[in-house]
C-alpha positions, 0 to 999 in steps of 0.5 A: 477746592470747588469739587471739596466745597461740594462734597463737605456742603452734601455731608452738612446738608444731608447728613441722613444721605452723605457722610465724609470717611477719611479716618478708620475709626469712621469707616468701621462705624459707617461699615457696620451701620450697611452689616448690620441692618441692609437698606431696603429698596424702596416699597409701600410698606418701606418708603418714607416721605420722599419716597426713600427705603431704609437705608444709610448714608452714602460713605466719600473717601475722597480719591484727587483723581490726576495730580497733575493740578498741583504747583508742587507735592508739598502741598498734598498735606494741604490737600490731606486737611481737608480730605484727601485719602487718595492721590492718582499721579496722572489722568491724562492718557498723555500726561508725564509730569509725574509718571506716565499716562496710559498712552505715554512711554514716559516713567516716574520722573524726578519730581514724580518720585518727590511726590511719592515721597510726599505722599508716603510721609502723608500717609496717603493711598496711591492709585495707579490707575491711568498709568502706563505700564512701565509707571505701574512698575515703578511704583509699585516697587518704590512705594512704600505706602497702600497701594490699590489701582480703583478702577482698571481692567484685565488688559489680557482679556481685552487682547490689545496689547498696545492698551496700556489704560488697563493692567498686564497680569506682570502688574496685576501680580505685584500689587497682589503682592503688595497687598492691593485692591483691584478695582474692576469697571463694567464700562463695555469698552473695558469688558469685551474685545472689539466693542463699539457704541452701535453694538447690540446691548445685547452682547456684553453681560453681567459674564464679562465682568465676571471673566474680569474679576475671575481673572485678578481671582486666578492671579491672586489663588483668592477673591482677597484682591478685586472689588468693583470700581465702577467709575459711573462717574467717567463721563458714560451710561447707559447702553456701555454698560451689560445688559440689563445694568439700568442703575447703580443698584442693578449692582445687585446683580452681580452675587447671583452671576459670581455663584453661578461661577463658583464663587462661596458665600464670602467671596462673594461679600469680599467682591461685593464691598467687603474687600475695599473695607479692609484694604482701606481700614488697613491703609487709612490713619486715626484709631 
């Protein structure tokens, strides 16, 4: 409740910087502003009195990451009324209340399937991030509503067979078949096999991030099912990111890297945000 109150206050007290986005029409309007008048970084000509350039509010769509705090699945109705639109049933590696976390062998429980039924009735988006292989496959098979992986990378590129925090090609393929989107994270540990905090930051580059994006695209046969899922609020930061990524603004260094890898302009735009827009557009309720 405290987190929702905080986000509501951000949007209420600073409407020029944050905007609540929980329905289709608000999403369309919000995305159109950014697309029709791209933001500019502050400089001596465009900076406002507070140091901001020309920009638009950041849109906030709420994800409940780990539903294990619910007293009962039926409580989701209240949380939806308060603005939650995506739900991840599990977060802890050994979580097993609703389904298995990344270091558990459990699958969906009876209560977990009840959670999925409530979510489908409420039109909520299911986030399979943090699920183990068994649970992710069960969710993709059973859940009738929209499914995404908001922040996960490709297990095949990490070459760690027993780490189910990231997804196998089988899970990625089934997510694509469900018309879902997978958000790839630039966390160095999730990009390069054997990464250590003591490593030279230069060992991890944007090319590693491109490799995970490309892996999803090769499975899909197009660039319509992958985006960014930075997880920058996940408790890690510099230097556990690719070299030359010092702030979130440096994500704009990714498009030239994708272009160098052979991606067309429209595919780069899809990866950088349009895939998430189209997914949310067809998944959020409202007009």
